[in-house]
C-alpha positions in Angstrom: -5.5 -14.0 -11.2 -6.7 -10.7 -9.5 -7.6 -8.8 -12.7 -11.1 -7.3 -11.8 -13.1 -8.2 -14.9 -15.9 -5.6 -14.4 -16.2 -2.4 -12.3 -19.3 -1.3 -10.5 -18.5 2.4 -11.0 -21.0 4.5 -12.9 -20.4 8.2 -13.2 -23.0 11.0 -12.9 -24.6 11.6 -16.3 -23.7 15.3 -16.1 -20.0 14.4 -15.7 -19.7 12.9 -19.2 -16.0 12.9 -19.8 -12.7 12.4 -18.0 -11.9 16.1 -17.7 -15.2 16.9 -16.0 -14.8 13.9 -13.8 -11.4 15.2 -12.8 -12.1 18.9 -12.4 -15.5 19.0 -10.7 -14.7 16.9 -7.7 -11.4 18.8 -7.2 -13.0 22.3 -7.3 -16.6 21.9 -6.1 -16.5 19.2 -3.5 -16.7 20.1 0.2 -16.2 17.7 3.2 -16.9 19.8 6.4 -17.5 16.9 8.7 -13.9 15.9 9.3 -12.1 17.5 12.2 -8.4 16.8 12.3 -6.1 16.7 15.3 -2.5 17.6 14.2 0.6 16.0 15.5 4.2 16.6 14.4 6.4 13.6 13.8 10.1 14.4 14.1 12.3 12.5 11.7 15.8 11.1 12.3 17.4 13.5 9.7 16.1 16.6 11.6 13.1 17.2 9.4 9.4 16.7 10.3 6.1 15.4 9.0 2.7 16.8 10.1 0.1 14.1 10.7 -3.6 14.8 10.8 -5.7 12.4 12.7 -9.5 11.8 12.5 -10.9 9.3 15.0 -13.9 7.1 14.3 -15.1 7.9 17.9 -13.8 11.2 19.4 -11.7 10.6 22.4 -11.4 6.9 21.8 -9.0 5.2 19.5 -10.2 2.4 17.3 -8.4 -0.9 16.7 -8.1 -0.2 13.0 -6.4 2.6 11.1 -6.4 3.8 7.5 -3.3 5.8 6.4 -4.0 8.2 3.5 -1.3 9.4 1.1 -2.2 12.5 -0.9 -1.3 13.5 -4.5 1.4 15.7 -6.0 1.3 19.2 -4.3 -1.7 18.1 -2.3 -2.2 17.9 1.5 -4.5 16.3 4.0 -7.1 19.1 3.6 -7.9 18.2 0.0 -11.4 17.0 -0.4 -10.4 13.5 -1.7 -8.3 13.0 1.5 -11.0 14.3 3.8 -13.7 12.2 2.0 -11.6 9.1 2.4 -11.1 9.9 6.1 -14.8 10.4 6.6 -15.6 7.1 4.8 -13.0 5.2 7.0 -14.4 6.8 10.1 -17.9 5.7 9.2 -16.7 2.2 8.7 -15.1 2.1 12.2 -11.5 3.0 11.2 -9.4 5.8 12.6 -7.9 7.8 9.7 -4.5 9.4 9.4 -3.9 11.9 6.6 -0.2 12.6 6.5 1.4 15.6 4.8 4.6 15.2 2.8 7.6 17.4 3.6 6.7 21.0 2.8 3.0 20.2 2.2 1.4 21.0 5.5 1.5 24.8 5.2 5.1 25.2 6.6 8.3 24.8 4.7 10.3 21.8 5.7 13.7 22.3 7.3 16.0 20.6 4.8 17.0 21.5 1.3 15.4 18.2 0.1 11.6 17.9 0.0 9.4 15.0 -1.1 9.3 13.1 -4.4 7.1 10.4 -6.0 9.3 7.5 -5.1 10.1 8.5 -1.5 9.0 5.5 0.5 11.1 6.3 3.5 8.7 8.8 4.9 5.7 6.6 4.5 7.6 3.8 6.2 8.3 6.1 9.1 4.6 7.0 9.4 3.6 3.3 9.3 6.2 2.4 11.9 5.0 5.2 14.1 1.3 4.0 13.8 2.2 0.4 14.4 4.8 0.7 17.2 4.3 4.0 19.0 0.5 4.2 18.6 0.0 0.5 18.8 -2.5 0.0 16.0 -2.9 -3.8 15.4 -4.5 -3.4 12.0 -3.4 -0.9 9.4 -4.8 -0.3 5.9 -3.0 2.0 3.3 -4.7 4.1 0.7 -3.4 6.8 -1.6 -4.2 8.9 -4.6 -2.1 9.6 -7.7 1.5 10.3 -6.4 0.5 8.9 -3.0 -0.6 5.7 -4.7 2.7 5.4 -6.4 4.6 5.8 -3.1 2.2 3.2 -1.5 2.6 0.6 -4.2 6.4 1.1 -4.4 6.7 0.8 -0.6 4.7 -2.5 -0.6 6.6 -4.1 -3.4 10.2 -2.8 -3.0 10.3 -3.5 0.7 7.9 -6.3 1.0 9.9 -8.1 3.6 10.1 -5.0 5.8 6.4 -4.0 5.8 5.1 -4.5 9.4 2.6 -7.3 9.9 0.1 -4.8 11.1 -0.3 -3.6 7.5 -3.1 -5.9 6.0 -4.3 -4.4 2.7 -4.0 -1.4 0.4 -6.3 0.4 -2.1 -5.0 3.1 -4.3 -6.5 5.3 -7.1 -5.4 7.1 -10.2 -1.8 6.0 -10.0 1.0 6.9 -12.5 2.9 3.6 -12.2 5.1 4.6 -15.1 6.5 8.0 -14.1 8.4 8.9 -17.3 5.5 8.1 -19.6 3.1 10.0 -17.3 5.3 13.1 -17.1 5.3 13.2 -20.9 1.6 12.4 -21.2 0.5 15.3 -19.0 2.5 17.7 -21.2 0.1 17.1 -24.1 -1.9 20.1 -25.1 -5.1 18.6 -23.8 -3.6 18.6 -20.3 -2.0 22.0 -20.2 -4.5 23.4 -17.8 -3.5 20.8 -15.2 0.2 21.2 -15.9 0.1 24.9 -15.5 -1.5 24.6 -12.1 1.1 22.0 -10.9 4.0 24.0 -12.3 2.8 27.2 -10.5 2.6 25.3 -7.2 6.1 23.8 -7.7 7.6 27.1 -8.6 6.1 28.7 -5.5 7.5 25.9 -3.3 11.0 26.5 -4.7 10.8 30.2 -4.0 9.7 29.6 -0.5 12.5 27.1 0.0 15.1 29.6 -1.4 13.8 32.2 1.0 14.0 29.8 3.9 17.5 28.6 3.0 19.3 31.7 1.5 22.0 31.0 -0.9 21.3 27.2 -1.3 19.1 27.2 -4.4 19.7 28.8 -7.8 16.4 30.0 -9.1 17.8 31.6 -12.3 16.1 29.0 -14.6 12.9 28.5 -12.5 10.5 30.5 -14.6 11.7 29.0 -17.8 10.7 25.5 -16.8 7.5 24.4 -18.6 6.9 20.8 -17.7 7.8 18.0 -15.3 10.8 16.6 -17.1 12.4 20.0 -17.1 11.6 20.7 -13.4 12.7 17.2 -12.3 15.9 17.5 -14.3 16.8 20.9 -12.7 15.5 20.4 -9.2 13.9 17.1 -8.1 16.7 14.8 -9.3 19.7 16.7 -7.9 18.0 17.6 -4.6 17.2 13.9 -4.0 20.3 12.1 -5.1 19.3 11.1 -8.7 21.6 11.6 -11.7 18.9 13.0 -13.9 15.1 13.2 -14.4 15.2 9.8 -16.3 17.2 8.3 -13.4 14.6 9.6 -11.0 11.7 8.2 -13.0 13.4 4.9 -13.4 14.1 4.4 -9.7 10.8 5.9 -8.5 8.1 4.3 -10.6 6.0 1.7 -8.8 5.3 -0.4 -11.8 8.5 -2.4 -11.6 7.7 -3.4 -8.0 4.1 -4.6 -8.3 5.0 -8.2 -8.7 6.7 -8.2 -5.3 3.6 -7.1 -3.3 2.7 -9.7 -0.7 -0.5 -8.3 0.8 -3.8 -7.7 -1.0 -3.5 -4.4 -2.9 -6.0 -2.9 -5.2 -5.2 -0.4 -7.9 -8.2 1.4 -9.6 -7.2 3.4 -12.7 -10.0 4.8 -14.8 -9.6 4.2 -18.6 -10.4 7.9 -19.3 -7.9 9.3 -16.8 -6.4 12.3 -18.6 -3.1 11.9 -16.7 -2.4 8.3 -17.4 -0.8 6.7 -20.6 -1.4 3.1 -21.5 1.6 1.8 -19.6 -0.2 2.7 -16.3 -2.6 -0.1 -16.6 -0.4 -3.1 -15.6 -2.8 -5.9 -16.6 -0.1 -8.6 -17.1 1.2 -8.1 -13.6 -2.3 -8.5 -12.1 -3.0 -11.6 -14.1 0.3 -13.2 -12.8 -0.1 -12.0 -9.2 -1.8 -13.5 -6.2 -2.0 -10.2 -4.4 -2.1 -7.3 -6.8 -5.6 -6.5 -8.0 -6.2 -4.1 -11.0 -9.6 -2.5 -11.7 -10.0 -0.4 -14.8 -13.5 1.3 -14.9 -14.3 3.0 -18.2 -14.8 6.3 -16.4 -13.7 8.2 -13.3 -11.1 10.7 -14.5 -8.1 11.5 -12.3 -8.9 11.3 -8.6 -12.5 11.7 -9.5 -15.0 8.8 -9.2 -18.0 11.0 -8.1 -21.3 9.1 -8.2 -23.6 12.1 -8.2 -23.4 15.6 -6.9 -19.8 16.9 -6.2 -20.3 16.6 -2.4 -22.2 13.3 -2.6 -20.8 9.8 -2.6 -17.6 8.6 -4.2 -16.9 5.2 -5.6 -13.2 5.4 -4.5 -14.3 5.6 -0.9 -16.9 2.9 -1.1 -14.5 0.6 -3.0 -11.6 1.1 -0.5 -13.8 0.4 2.5 -15.3 -2.7 0.8 -11.8 -4.0 -0.1 -10.6 -3.4 3.4 -13.5 -5.1 5.2 -14.7 -8.0 3.0 -13.5 -11.5 4.1 -12.1 -12.4 0.7 -10.5 -9.4 -1.1 -11.4 -8.7 -4.7 
């Protein structure tokens, strides 16, 4: 029954609520030690993904790899991705921070982009690492949207996950996408929502300029939240009938029971982005593989243990979960 009864995470005393634990790591953290080598992975549909590699030993590939999936409108340069890459490197893992379509600083080629249930691109990255690069041991980690994609991939396609994939650890994951999209629209979260919406609108303008005449931007500036944006753009561009259809098919919560490798989800109870339905305790109690840890604090993609550029529980916890003989 992999419900983690207690969490070892203790926040810095100066970060005394979920908003501070969310905002300070995102805005003040710096991770200069990670130097990426970029590689472009061409996809069968004519699009591409940009992969950023950080080796544990420069010039020499390790036998173990950690693949890191970033959050909504993030990329591999975000401090939480770089911090995880550094922690993996220090533990003897090579690290791969992959950028979703349109998130690497260059507009992707197709009208479609990425979405929170798109497991196909993660599957392509995993296959490339396992087959073309020959890594015998692969761990998966992800944050927020990237955690949702990771859990959905492991549960929905459990019989297709390569045997090289051994464990996963994900953080701050909206396992119920519809409830989360409404939760972040509350007045307490408007500062976060405005930032996400501004980024999404900019992406649509860039896409419209790249593919003239293929996108109607007439309503773009009137869209105020995720359900409106997803109804107007995300759903139709990715083959869903509506925003609700997109949320229903893309949420990882319904696939957790199918996970067959040890997988850890750490969701802080004071995460401002997550409603109660994103703490799937009953699934963890019934599962042999899905572990759920719910620390009292941590915020959203936070988990700082001291100064903003100091140590982070998410990184220590992932490495511990990946390396201990018995997971838990």
